[in-house]
MIVO-353028 format. One record per residue (C-alpha): x, y, z. Coordinates in nm, 3 decimals, m for minus. Layout:
N
+---------+---------+---------+
:       x :       y :       z :
+---------+---------+---------+
:       X :       Y :       Z :
...
+---------+---------+---------+
END
This chain:
50
+---------+---------+---------+
:       x :       y :       z :
+---------+---------+---------+
:   0.200 :  m2.820 :  m2.028 :
:   0.424 :  m2.521 :  m2.090 :
:   0.134 :  m2.328 :  m2.242 :
:  m0.078 :  m2.399 :  m1.932 :
:   0.191 :  m2.258 :  m1.702 :
:   0.220 :  m1.950 :  m1.920 :
:  m0.158 :  m1.899 :  m1.913 :
:  m0.157 :  m1.928 :  m1.534 :
:   0.118 :  m1.669 :  m1.512 :
:  m0.092 :  m1.423 :  m1.711 :
:  m0.382 :  m1.465 :  m1.469 :
:  m0.154 :  m1.439 :  m1.166 :
:  m0.001 :  m1.116 :  m1.295 :
:  m0.350 :  m0.970 :  m1.338 :
:  m0.446 :  m1.071 :  m0.984 :
:  m0.122 :  m0.920 :  m0.853 :
:  m0.198 :  m0.596 :  m1.038 :
:  m0.548 :  m0.583 :  m0.891 :
:  m0.414 :  m0.648 :  m0.541 :
:  m0.161 :  m0.366 :  m0.578 :
:  m0.427 :  m0.128 :  m0.708 :
:  m0.648 :  m0.218 :  m0.410 :
:  m0.363 :  m0.137 :  m0.172 :
:  m0.324 :  m0.499 :  m0.060 :
:   0.056 :  m0.497 :  m0.047 :
:   0.077 :  m0.827 :   0.140 :
:  m0.105 :  m1.019 :  m0.130 :
:   0.077 :  m0.835 :  m0.408 :
:   0.414 :  m0.918 :  m0.251 :
:   0.319 :  m1.281 :  m0.195 :
:   0.208 :  m1.315 :  m0.555 :
:   0.524 :  m1.143 :  m0.677 :
:   0.740 :  m1.402 :  m0.502 :
:   0.521 :  m1.686 :  m0.628 :
:   0.528 :  m1.555 :  m0.986 :
:   0.908 :  m1.531 :  m0.978 :
:   0.930 :  m1.897 :  m0.878 :
:   0.685 :  m2.003 :  m1.147 :
:   0.867 :  m1.802 :  m1.414 :
:   1.185 :  m1.986 :  m1.318 :
:   1.005 :  m2.321 :  m1.347 :
:   0.865 :  m2.226 :  m1.688 :
:   1.210 :  m2.123 :  m1.805 :
:   1.367 :  m2.448 :  m1.682 :
:   1.093 :  m2.657 :  m1.840 :
:   1.130 :  m2.474 :  m2.172 :
:   1.507 :  m2.522 :  m2.161 :
:   1.461 :  m2.892 :  m2.085 :
:   1.230 :  m2.932 :  m2.386 :
:   1.490 :  m2.767 :  m2.603 :
+---------+---------+---------+
END
C-alpha cells in the first residue's frame, strides 16, 4: 500500500509541474496542498509500519 501511495505522489508531482508550466496557478496550488497532505499520510503510514 505504501508503494502505491508513493507512485501516486510521483504522478501528482508531474501533473502539478505541468499545471505550473501551463500557467494554471490555481490547479498547481491545489495540487501542492493535496500533495503535502498525502506526503504526511505516507510518512505516518511508514512510521506506523516501523
